[in-house]
Phi, psi and omega in degrees: 000135183240127173218181188297134186084004183286134178301131177253304180198170175228119186233153175290143179273079179235201183294333180266005185297315188292325174297313175306312184297314179303314179302305178301329180291322179288331178273314189255358178089227178287140184240156174238124185232143182226155185257152173231142189208134179294334178235073193294319184296315179290327182289325179292307180301316182302328181257013171073026180251151182274148181285141174254168180265005182269348178089002181263147169232165177302139194296338176288340177266347185286150171284335172234161174234127177261125188243133176234160170285129184268341191246141175274148174070203191273138173289159182298323183293317174299327182285320179302321182271006176295132173248162173290136187099344182286153181266132181232171180230119173281144187227122179218146180264119180239181188291336180270359178115200181276139182230148183218150175218144183263129183222181182240132186290124178261318192203158177236143176237122178060221182242013183230347187234155178217141180260135185223145174271116177245097182064247181259017178225164173237140179222151170265134178231162176271151184298334180293340183260006181225150174233155171292135178297315177224112184272122181253125188286352183310000000 
């Protein structure tokens, strides 16, 4: 299940890093990336940056890159390519935490809403509240 801030991957910051970042961008849309370094304080000082208290450094300076999803729900590109009959997962935050249910797309309205069948009922939800159950890059 993917929602705002969901961890995607931890990759080494080497010559293949940009290719992997582009691949994750194509699948997940907007990304939030943080750098990790065994000696963060020295790396920050060496590059003329002030240290922060969170333990993060710019991803280009890290030896590793930690990648999170930056956008909640389905991206607009994913929504555009969504077809009737596709399986999607609804994601909602309740007082008990994150809940999700898998449904089938029945209809699309505009560029923001989709009608899905959940069990014995059909409901309209915003694209920010759904993700593709299985994303196909085609």
